[in-house]
C-alpha positions in Angstrom: 49.6 9.5 -51.6 49.1 10.6 -48.0 47.4 13.9 -47.2 49.8 16.4 -45.5 50.2 16.4 -41.8 48.7 19.6 -40.2 49.2 18.9 -36.5 51.3 16.6 -34.4 50.3 15.3 -31.0 53.5 15.2 -29.0 54.1 13.4 -25.7 57.0 14.4 -23.6 59.6 11.8 -22.9 63.2 11.7 -21.5 64.3 12.1 -25.1 62.1 15.2 -25.7 58.8 15.6 -27.4 57.9 12.5 -29.4 55.1 12.4 -32.0 52.3 10.0 -30.8 49.5 10.9 -33.2 49.2 12.8 -36.5 46.3 14.8 -37.9 46.3 15.2 -41.6 44.2 17.7 -43.6 43.7 20.3 -46.3 43.6 24.1 -46.4 42.4 26.6 -49.0 43.0 30.4 -49.0 41.2 32.4 -51.6 40.0 35.9 -52.4 36.4 37.0 -52.9 36.5 36.0 -56.6 37.5 32.5 -55.7 41.2 32.9 -56.9 43.4 30.4 -55.0 46.2 32.3 -53.1 47.6 29.6 -50.8 46.9 26.0 -50.1 47.9 22.8 -48.4 46.9 19.4 -49.6 43.8 19.5 -51.8 41.9 22.8 -51.8 39.2 21.1 -53.8 38.7 18.5 -51.0 35.0 18.1 -50.3 33.3 17.9 -47.0 30.0 18.7 -45.4 29.8 22.4 -44.5 28.2 21.8 -41.1 28.1 24.9 -38.9 30.5 27.1 -41.0 27.4 27.6 -43.2 25.6 29.5 -40.5 26.6 33.0 -41.5 25.3 32.3 -45.0 22.1 30.8 -43.7 21.6 33.9 -41.5 22.0 36.0 -44.7 18.9 34.2 -45.9 17.0 35.3 -42.7 18.0 38.9 -43.4 17.2 38.7 -47.1 13.7 37.3 -46.3 12.9 40.5 -44.4 12.3 38.6 -41.1 15.2 40.2 -39.4 13.7 43.7 -39.9 10.1 42.7 -39.4 10.9 41.2 -36.0 13.5 43.9 -35.2 16.2 41.4 -34.3 19.1 43.0 -32.5 22.8 42.5 -33.5 23.2 40.2 -30.5 20.3 38.1 -31.7 21.7 37.9 -35.2 25.1 36.9 -33.9 23.7 33.9 -32.0 21.8 32.9 -35.2 25.3 32.7 -36.9 26.9 31.0 -33.9 27.3 27.6 -32.3 26.8 28.8 -28.7 28.0 27.1 -25.5 24.5 27.0 -23.9 25.2 29.5 -21.1 22.4 31.3 -19.3 23.1 34.4 -21.5 22.9 32.3 -24.6 19.6 30.7 -23.6 18.1 34.1 -22.8 19.0 35.5 -26.2 17.4 32.5 -28.0 14.3 32.8 -25.8 14.1 36.4 -26.8 14.1 35.6 -30.5 11.4 33.0 -30.1 9.3 35.4 -28.0 9.5 38.0 -30.8 8.1 35.6 -33.3 5.4 34.2 -31.0 6.9 30.8 -30.5 8.6 28.9 -27.7 11.2 26.1 -27.3 8.7 23.4 -28.3 8.8 24.8 -31.9 12.5 23.9 -32.2 13.3 20.7 -33.9 17.1 20.8 -33.4 17.2 18.3 -30.5 19.2 18.7 -27.4 22.7 18.0 -26.2 24.6 18.6 -23.0 25.8 22.3 -23.1 29.5 23.2 -23.1 28.9 25.8 -20.5 30.1 24.3 -17.2 27.5 26.0 -15.0 24.6 24.8 -17.1 26.0 21.3 -17.5 26.6 20.9 -13.8 23.1 21.9 -12.9 21.6 19.5 -15.5 23.8 16.7 -14.2 22.6 17.4 -10.7 19.0 17.3 -11.8 18.5 20.9 -10.9 17.9 22.0 -14.4 16.1 20.5 -17.4 18.0 19.8 -20.5 16.1 21.4 -23.4 16.4 22.3 -27.0 17.5 25.8 -26.1 20.8 24.2 -25.0 21.5 22.9 -28.5 24.3 24.9 -30.0 22.2 25.5 -33.1 19.1 26.8 -31.4 19.9 30.3 -32.6 20.1 29.3 -36.2 17.0 27.2 -36.0 15.1 30.1 -34.4 16.1 32.3 -37.3 14.7 29.7 -39.7 11.5 29.7 -37.7 11.3 33.5 -38.1 11.1 33.1 -41.9 8.3 30.6 -41.5 6.3 32.9 -39.2 6.9 35.9 -41.5 5.6 34.0 -44.5 2.8 32.2 -42.8 4.4 28.8 -43.5 3.6 25.8 -41.3 6.9 25.3 -39.4 6.4 21.6 -38.7 9.3 19.6 -40.2 11.0 22.9 -41.2 14.3 21.0 -41.4 13.2 19.0 -44.3 15.1 19.7 -47.6 11.7 20.1 -49.3 10.3 22.6 -46.8 9.9 26.2 -48.1 12.2 27.6 -45.6 15.1 25.3 -46.5 14.5 25.9 -50.2 14.6 29.7 -49.6 17.6 29.8 -47.3 19.6 27.3 -49.5 18.7 29.4 -52.5 20.5 32.4 -50.9 23.4 30.2 -49.9 23.6 29.0 -53.5 23.8 32.7 -54.7 26.5 33.6 -52.2 28.7 30.6 -52.9 27.9 30.4 -56.7 26.8 26.8 -56.4 25.2 24.8 -59.2 21.5 23.9 -59.1 20.5 22.6 -55.6 19.4 19.4 -57.3 23.1 18.9 -58.2 24.4 19.4 -54.7 24.7 16.4 -52.3 23.0 17.1 -49.0 23.1 15.3 -45.7 21.5 16.0 -42.3 23.4 18.2 -39.9 23.5 17.6 -36.2 20.5 19.9 -35.6 18.4 18.2 -38.3 18.7 20.7 -41.2 20.3 20.0 -44.5 24.1 20.5 -44.9 25.7 20.6 -48.4 28.8 18.7 -49.5 31.2 21.4 -50.8 34.8 22.1 -51.8 37.0 23.9 -49.2 37.8 26.5 -51.8 34.1 27.3 -52.2 33.6 27.8 -48.4 36.8 29.9 -48.2 35.5 32.2 -51.0 32.3 32.6 -49.0 34.2 33.8 -46.0 36.2 36.2 -48.1 33.0 37.6 -49.2 31.6 37.7 -45.7 34.7 39.5 -44.4 34.8 42.2 -47.2 31.1 42.6 -48.1 29.8 46.2 -48.4 26.2 46.9 -49.4 26.7 49.7 -52.0 29.3 51.7 -53.8 30.7 52.4 -57.3 33.6 51.4 -59.4 32.8 48.0 -60.8 35.7 45.9 -62.1 35.9 42.5 -63.7 37.2 39.6 -61.7 37.6 36.0 -62.6 35.3 33.4 -61.1 36.4 29.9 -60.3 35.1 28.7 -63.6 37.2 31.4 -65.4 34.3 33.5 -66.5 34.1 37.2 -65.7 31.5 38.7 -63.5 30.9 42.3 -62.5 32.1 42.8 -58.9 32.4 46.2 -57.3 35.6 46.5 -55.2 37.6 49.3 -53.7 41.0 49.8 -55.2 42.6 49.9 -51.7 41.6 49.2 -48.1 39.8 51.9 -46.3 40.4 52.2 -42.6 42.1 48.8 -42.7 39.2 47.1 -44.4 39.3 45.8 -48.0 35.9 46.6 -49.4 34.1 44.1 -51.7 30.8 45.3 -53.2 28.4 44.1 -55.9 28.4 40.5 -54.8 25.2 38.5 -54.0 23.6 39.5 -50.7 26.3 42.0 -49.9 24.2 44.1 -47.6 23.0 41.1 -45.7 26.5 39.6 -45.4 27.7 43.0 -44.1 25.1 42.9 -41.4 26.0 39.3 -40.5 29.7 40.2 -40.2 29.0 43.3 -38.1 26.8 41.3 -35.7 29.4 38.6 -35.3 32.1 41.1 -34.7 30.0 43.1 -32.2 29.0 40.1 -30.2 31.8 37.4 -30.5 30.6 35.8 -27.3 27.4 34.8 -29.1 29.3 33.2 -31.9 30.7 30.6 -29.6 31.4 31.4 -25.9 34.1 32.1 -23.3 37.3 30.1 -23.7 36.5 29.1 -27.3 38.6 29.9 -30.3 36.0 31.6 -32.5 35.2 34.1 -29.8 38.9 34.6 -29.0 39.9 35.2 -32.6 37.2 37.8 -33.2 38.0 39.6 -30.0 41.7 39.6 -30.4 41.6 40.9 -34.0 39.3 43.7 -32.9 36.8 43.2 -35.7 39.3 42.4 -38.5 38.7 38.7 -38.6 35.5 36.7 -38.5 35.8 33.0 -37.6 33.4 30.0 -37.5 33.9 26.4 -36.8 31.8 23.3 -37.6 31.6 19.6 -36.8 34.1 17.1 -37.9 37.1 19.4 -38.0 36.1 22.1 -40.4 37.0 25.7 -39.8 36.7 29.0 -41.7 38.2 32.5 -41.3 37.5 35.7 -43.2 39.9 38.6 -42.9 38.3 42.0 -43.5 41.7 43.7 -44.0 42.6 41.7 -47.0 39.1 40.3 -48.0 40.5 36.8 -48.1 39.0 33.6 -46.8 40.4 30.4 -45.3 38.8 27.0 -45.0 40.6 24.1 -43.3 39.6 20.6 -42.8 41.1 18.1 -40.4 40.7 14.9 -42.3 40.0 12.6 -39.4 37.4 15.1 -38.0 39.3 15.6 -34.7 38.5 18.9 -33.0 41.7 19.0 -31.0 43.7 19.9 -34.1 41.4 22.7 -35.3 42.4 25.6 -33.1 46.2 25.1 -33.5 45.8 24.9 -37.3 43.6 27.9 -37.4 45.9 30.2 -35.5 48.9 28.9 -37.4 47.2 29.7 -40.8 46.5 33.2 -39.6 50.1 33.6 -38.4 51.6 32.4 -41.8 49.2 34.7 -43.7 50.4 37.7 -41.6 46.9 38.3 -40.1 48.1 38.4 -36.5 50.5 40.8 -34.8 52.7 39.9 -31.9 50.2 41.1 -29.4 47.4 38.9 -31.0 49.7 35.9 -31.1 50.4 36.3 -27.4 46.6 36.6 -26.7 45.9 33.5 -28.7 48.9 31.4 -27.7 46.9 29.0 -25.7 45.0 28.0 -28.8 48.0 27.8 -31.1 49.6 25.0 -29.0 47.2 23.2 -26.7 48.3 21.0 -23.8 47.9 17.2 -23.5 47.1 16.3 -19.9 47.0 13.0 -18.0 44.2 11.9 -15.6 45.8 14.0 -12.8 45.7 17.1 -14.9 49.5 17.2 -15.4 50.7 18.5 -18.7 52.4 15.5 -20.5 52.5 16.8 -24.1 51.0 19.2 -26.6 49.1 19.5 -29.9 51.2 21.5 -32.2 50.8 22.7 -35.8 53.5 21.5 -38.3 52.8 22.7 -41.8 53.8 25.3 -44.3 51.3 26.9 -46.7 52.1 26.9 -50.4 51.8 30.1 -52.3 49.6 29.5 -55.4 49.2 33.0 -57.0 
């Protein structure tokens, strides 16, 4: 049985727009307890979490005390949760983090790749600037992990190893937030920047983003909600949204998740960069939605108004289908008003151009979410 089609790549002909390629995939929409609300395809589909894990890895930095010990700013926290474009401003923020912890770029083990930022990439191509590990889109995250090492006096060499203290600590916090089994029972691979990435269900990651979106650090009024396994756990939640925000309290690392969310919402340009869908979603929703993408066609969204989370996976890993699918999911869930749809229209349907730059087609979403609860 084929997975459902999420996006069509249409090429314009004399007979109209004709499908040329199809991108299939899966979508899970859940609340903070893991209850499945909507889906498309298989919400239990597994994939490597890649960079959508960054907000939860950053929660580990905060839980460790390193964020407070080194007085990291919201902007610095935001870039630790981000996959930045490698602009001058991004590099300066990462350098600032490393300076605070007494290290420099040579301590990073994330490798380097050509930045997305056009100014930086042009200078590098012209030989006027050295490509370095600061340009890696994960240099913020890696700097955060180094801060834990420095705080605890751990040797930071090979800090990306699954057996290193910093990975065991950070992944332990990820395990709490996402209610994972023992780490020994989770499959791990190596992410692009050299640190471990777990193989997880879309539903699990969607739940994490629901918690990220709605987390509050304290409060009263605990109620029982069902977990994915069907057992009850004590979870503090507000009975109704306050100021447009559905409050979720009493969950693992709630205070830290709240700080992560607030940092990402305060500095969306650090989460990705100009002209990129993550930054555009956070800006357009004015702090209601937090969004984060990852390699091989995975994307997550958390909505603070409803405390729901979304995880989508483009099955063939194609990045070109991600933004149209993400905006369409938000539209179908009623998370975007007309003004926001207008602001995000260039991401919802993206152009296909030829070698001369002429528009000859488009990438367009073509799915309907199925209500599950």
